[in-house]
C-alpha positions as CSV (number, residue, x, y, z in Angstrom):
1,X,95.2,3.6,-135.6
2,X,91.7,3.2,-134.5
3,X,90.4,6.3,-132.8
4,X,88.8,6.7,-129.4
5,X,85.2,6.1,-128.5
6,X,85.2,8.5,-125.7
7,X,85.6,12.2,-125.6
8,X,86.8,13.5,-122.4
9,X,88.3,16.4,-120.6
10,X,90.2,18.4,-118.2
11,X,93.4,19.3,-115.9
12,X,97.2,20.8,-116.2
13,X,100.6,23.2,-116.1
14,X,102.7,24.6,-118.9
15,X,106.4,23.5,-119.2
16,X,106.9,20.6,-121.6
17,X,108.8,17.7,-120.0
18,X,109.7,14.2,-120.9
19,X,111.0,12.0,-118.1
20,X,111.3,8.4,-119.3
21,X,110.1,6.1,-116.6
22,X,111.6,2.7,-115.8
23,X,110.2,0.2,-118.4
24,X,110.2,-2.5,-115.7
25,X,106.4,-2.9,-115.8
26,X,106.2,-3.3,-119.6
27,X,109.2,-5.7,-119.8
28,X,107.6,-7.9,-117.1
29,X,104.3,-7.9,-119.0
30,X,106.1,-8.8,-122.2
31,X,108.0,-11.7,-120.5
32,X,104.8,-12.9,-118.9
33,X,102.9,-12.9,-122.2
34,X,105.6,-14.6,-124.2
35,X,105.8,-17.3,-121.5
36,X,109.6,-16.9,-121.3
37,X,109.4,-16.1,-117.6
38,X,106.4,-16.4,-115.3
39,X,107.0,-13.9,-112.6
40,X,107.0,-15.8,-109.4
41,X,104.4,-13.5,-107.7
42,X,101.9,-13.9,-110.5
43,X,102.1,-17.7,-111.1
44,X,99.1,-18.4,-108.9
45,X,97.1,-15.6,-110.4
46,X,97.7,-16.9,-113.9
47,X,96.8,-20.4,-112.9
48,X,93.6,-19.3,-111.3
49,X,92.3,-16.7,-113.7
50,X,94.0,-17.4,-117.0
51,X,94.2,-21.2,-117.1
52,X,94.2,-22.5,-120.7
53,X,95.1,-19.1,-122.2
54,X,98.0,-19.5,-124.7
55,X,100.8,-17.0,-124.3
56,X,101.5,-14.6,-127.2
57,X,99.8,-11.8,-129.0
58,X,98.8,-10.1,-125.8
59,X,96.5,-12.8,-124.6
60,X,97.9,-13.2,-121.1
61,X,98.0,-9.5,-120.6
62,X,94.4,-9.1,-121.8
63,X,93.3,-11.9,-119.5
64,X,95.0,-10.5,-116.4
65,X,93.7,-7.0,-117.1
66,X,90.2,-8.3,-117.2
67,X,90.8,-9.8,-113.8
68,X,92.7,-6.9,-112.4
69,X,90.5,-6.5,-109.3
70,X,91.1,-10.2,-108.5
71,X,94.8,-10.2,-108.7
72,X,96.9,-10.6,-105.6
73,X,98.6,-7.5,-104.2
74,X,102.1,-9.2,-104.7
75,X,101.4,-9.8,-108.4
76,X,99.9,-6.4,-109.0
77,X,102.7,-4.6,-107.3
78,X,105.3,-6.6,-109.3
79,X,103.7,-5.9,-112.6
80,X,103.0,-2.3,-111.9
81,X,106.5,-1.5,-110.6
82,X,107.1,2.1,-109.4
83,X,104.0,4.3,-109.6
84,X,104.4,6.2,-112.9
85,X,105.4,9.8,-112.6
86,X,102.6,10.8,-115.0
87,X,100.0,9.8,-112.5
88,X,101.0,12.9,-110.4
89,X,100.7,15.3,-113.3
90,X,97.4,16.7,-112.1
91,X,98.9,18.0,-108.9
92,X,99.1,21.8,-108.5
93,X,96.8,22.3,-111.4
94,X,95.8,25.8,-112.5
95,X,92.2,26.8,-113.5
96,X,91.4,28.1,-116.9
97,X,88.1,28.6,-118.9
98,X,88.3,27.8,-122.6
99,X,86.0,28.9,-125.4
100,X,85.4,25.4,-126.8
101,X,82.6,25.6,-129.4
102,X,83.7,24.1,-132.7
103,X,87.3,23.7,-131.4
104,X,89.2,20.9,-133.0
105,X,91.3,18.9,-130.5
106,X,92.9,15.6,-129.5
107,X,93.6,13.9,-126.2
108,X,96.2,11.4,-125.4
109,X,95.7,8.9,-122.5
110,X,98.6,7.3,-120.7
111,X,97.4,4.2,-118.9
112,X,98.9,2.1,-116.2
113,X,98.1,0.3,-113.0
114,X,97.9,2.3,-109.8
115,X,99.2,-0.2,-107.3
116,X,97.6,1.7,-104.4
117,X,94.0,1.1,-105.7
118,X,94.6,-2.1,-107.8
119,X,92.9,-0.3,-110.7
120,X,93.7,0.8,-114.2
121,X,93.8,4.5,-114.7
122,X,94.8,6.8,-117.6
123,X,96.2,10.3,-117.3
124,X,94.6,12.5,-119.9
125,X,96.3,15.3,-121.8
126,X,94.4,17.7,-124.1
127,X,95.4,20.2,-126.8
128,X,92.5,22.4,-125.9
129,X,94.5,23.4,-122.8
130,X,97.5,24.9,-124.7
131,X,98.2,28.6,-123.8
132,X,97.2,30.1,-127.1
133,X,94.3,28.8,-129.3
134,X,95.0,29.4,-133.0
135,X,92.7,31.7,-134.9
136,X,91.5,28.8,-137.1
137,X,90.6,26.9,-133.8
138,X,92.6,23.9,-134.8
139,X,94.7,22.8,-131.8
140,X,95.5,19.5,-133.5
141,X,97.0,20.0,-137.0
142,X,96.4,16.9,-139.1
143,X,100.1,16.3,-140.1
144,X,101.3,16.5,-136.5
145,X,98.6,14.2,-135.2
146,X,99.2,11.7,-138.0
147,X,102.9,11.6,-137.1
148,X,102.2,10.5,-133.4
149,X,103.3,7.0,-132.5
150,X,101.4,5.6,-129.6
151,X,103.9,2.7,-129.0
152,X,106.8,5.1,-128.8
153,X,104.9,7.4,-126.4
154,X,104.1,4.5,-124.1
155,X,107.7,3.5,-124.0
156,X,108.9,7.1,-123.4
157,X,106.7,7.4,-120.3
158,X,107.0,3.7,-119.2
159,X,103.3,3.0,-119.2
160,X,101.2,0.0,-120.3
161,X,99.5,1.9,-123.2
162,X,99.1,5.2,-124.9
163,X,95.9,6.0,-126.7
164,X,94.8,8.7,-129.1
165,X,91.3,10.3,-128.8
166,X,90.3,12.3,-131.8
167,X,90.7,14.5,-133.6
168,X,87.4,15.7,-132.3
169,X,85.2,18.8,-132.6
170,X,83.8,20.3,-129.4
171,X,80.1,20.7,-129.3
172,X,80.0,22.1,-125.7
173,X,80.4,25.9,-125.6
174,X,83.0,26.3,-122.8
175,X,85.0,24.1,-120.5
176,X,86.6,25.0,-117.2
177,X,89.9,23.1,-117.2
178,X,92.4,22.3,-114.4
179,X,95.6,22.5,-116.3
180,X,98.4,20.3,-114.9
181,X,101.9,19.4,-116.1
182,X,102.7,19.7,-119.8
183,X,104.3,16.7,-121.6
184,X,105.9,16.3,-125.0
185,X,104.2,14.0,-127.5
186,X,106.2,13.8,-130.7
187,X,106.3,17.3,-132.2
188,X,103.4,18.5,-129.9
189,X,103.3,19.6,-126.3
190,X,100.1,19.9,-124.2
191,X,99.1,19.6,-120.6
192,X,97.4,17.1,-118.3
193,X,93.7,17.7,-117.9
194,X,92.0,14.7,-116.2
195,X,92.3,11.1,-115.0
196,X,90.2,8.4,-116.5
197,X,89.2,5.2,-114.7
198,X,89.4,2.1,-117.0
199,X,88.0,-1.3,-116.8
200,X,89.5,-4.4,-118.4
201,X,91.7,-2.6,-121.0
202,X,94.7,-0.3,-120.9
203,X,93.8,1.1,-124.3
204,X,90.9,3.6,-124.3
205,X,90.2,2.8,-127.9
206,X,89.0,-0.6,-126.8
207,X,86.3,0.7,-124.5
208,X,82.9,-0.5,-125.6
209,X,80.3,1.9,-127.1
210,X,77.4,2.9,-124.8
211,X,79.3,1.7,-121.7
212,X,79.6,4.4,-119.0
213,X,83.0,5.3,-117.7
214,X,84.1,7.7,-114.9
215,X,86.7,10.4,-115.2
216,X,88.1,12.5,-112.3
217,X,87.8,16.2,-113.0
218,X,86.5,19.1,-111.0
219,X,85.9,21.4,-114.0
220,X,82.6,22.7,-115.3
221,X,81.3,22.4,-118.9
222,X,78.5,24.4,-120.4
223,X,76.2,24.0,-123.4
224,X,74.5,27.3,-124.1
225,X,70.7,27.9,-124.2
226,X,69.5,27.6,-127.8
227,X,72.2,25.2,-128.9
228,X,70.9,22.3,-131.0
229,X,72.5,19.0,-129.9
230,X,72.3,15.2,-130.2
231,X,71.2,13.4,-127.0
232,X,70.9,9.7,-126.1
233,X,68.2,8.3,-123.8
234,X,69.0,5.1,-122.0
235,X,66.5,2.6,-120.5
236,X,67.2,3.9,-116.9
237,X,65.9,7.4,-117.8
238,X,69.3,9.0,-118.1
239,X,70.0,11.5,-120.8
240,X,73.4,11.8,-122.4
241,X,74.5,15.0,-124.3
242,X,77.1,15.0,-127.0
243,X,80.2,16.8,-126.0
244,X,82.7,15.9,-128.8
245,X,82.1,14.9,-132.4
246,X,84.6,12.4,-133.8
247,X,86.4,13.7,-136.8
248,X,89.3,11.1,-136.8
249,X,92.3,11.1,-139.0
250,X,90.2,9.9,-141.9
251,X,86.9,11.8,-141.6
252,X,83.9,9.9,-142.9
253,X,81.4,12.7,-142.5
254,X,81.1,16.2,-141.3
255,X,79.2,17.3,-138.1
256,X,76.7,19.0,-140.3
257,X,76.1,15.7,-142.3
258,X,75.8,13.8,-139.0
259,X,73.2,16.1,-137.6
260,X,71.3,16.2,-140.9
261,X,71.1,12.4,-140.9
262,X,69.4,12.6,-137.5
263,X,68.7,9.7,-135.1
264,X,68.3,7.3,-138.0
265,X,72.1,7.2,-138.4
266,X,72.4,5.1,-135.3
267,X,72.4,1.3,-136.1
268,X,73.9,-0.2,-133.0
269,X,72.0,1.4,-130.1
270,X,71.5,-1.2,-127.3
271,X,67.9,-2.3,-126.6
272,X,65.8,0.4,-125.0
273,X,68.1,3.2,-126.1
274,X,67.1,6.0,-128.4
275,X,68.6,9.1,-130.0
276,X,67.0,12.5,-130.6
277,X,68.0,16.0,-131.5
278,X,67.0,18.8,-129.1
279,X,67.3,22.5,-128.9
280,X,68.3,23.4,-125.3
281,X,65.6,25.4,-123.4
282,X,68.3,26.6,-121.0
283,X,72.0,26.4,-120.3
284,X,73.1,22.9,-119.5
285,X,75.8,23.6,-116.8
286,X,77.7,20.5,-115.8
287,X,79.6,20.4,-112.5
288,X,80.3,16.8,-111.6
289,X,79.4,15.9,-108.0
290,X,82.4,14.9,-106.0
291,X,84.7,15.7,-108.9
292,X,83.7,12.5,-110.8
293,X,82.1,12.8,-114.2
294,X,80.3,10.0,-116.1
295,X,80.7,9.7,-119.8
296,X,80.3,7.3,-122.7
297,X,80.9,7.0,-126.4
298,X,78.6,5.9,-129.2
299,X,79.3,3.6,-132.2
300,X,81.0,6.5,-134.1
301,X,83.4,7.3,-131.2
302,X,81.5,10.5,-130.4
303,X,81.6,11.3,-126.7
304,X,78.6,12.1,-124.4
305,X,78.3,13.3,-120.8
306,X,75.5,12.3,-118.5
307,X,73.1,15.0,-117.5
308,X,70.8,15.6,-114.6
309,X,71.3,15.2,-110.8
310,X,74.9,14.6,-109.9
311,X,76.2,15.9,-113.2
312,X,74.3,19.0,-114.4
313,X,71.4,21.4,-113.6
314,X,69.3,20.3,-116.5
315,X,68.2,17.1,-118.2
316,X,67.3,17.9,-121.9
């Protein structure tokens, strides 16, 4: 399975639980896409926004997701069904600071429609938030991660999609995490840590590189003074600092090789963007203003956080 372009973070509790949701939302999506039954409340939305789109292979679903903000409340509510239980997994979260540097981890995102906001959101669960970090700093053993089935996980929790982010290697030195409810994923159990806002896709692996996304988290993240990191400069003067290096299930290069290659390794930077390697002159302490962080991924699925006003005390 293609891995995630985005590395994210934060939130959760600690008793594994699996409470299968009603699969009403998925079954309606499937019936809609096959053209077997056009749900009455969505007929007008499909005619207006997806005219000419042939049912099958997820085409109707993709079209409607791209027009989510334009859909009628009746259609959206019908497709969404009951609000998934997992969207409340960040409630009553418990704070914890985690030593993250060179920690190997994965995240799983459970995405669905929040009918109250007419938006796609994804609950994030991270292995970095487990109670005991192994001595080898690998919270995502390869065999266990390879055995995860995202389709089965999505069905278990009754959501539109489940996506895998990673395995990744943390470049930041420490994260402060709001640890929410722990869920079971195959042979692994780890807690809720954040909620990602999505646009146009329920699968976070389909998010486009270099396209900023927002994620709801109150936690702080720090890169220590003297740490050498990769940063990206965009045409608007923003600086993005690497937070997580993409290892993936089939690693193509090590972090050391990536850094040795330097900025020349980037081949798909948008016009006006540039990459550079910097040694931090001071700590880069990130505390997202209003509890909303802005992140993006590069063409290698490494994840970066925005720096400067509203995000951190320092712009490298």
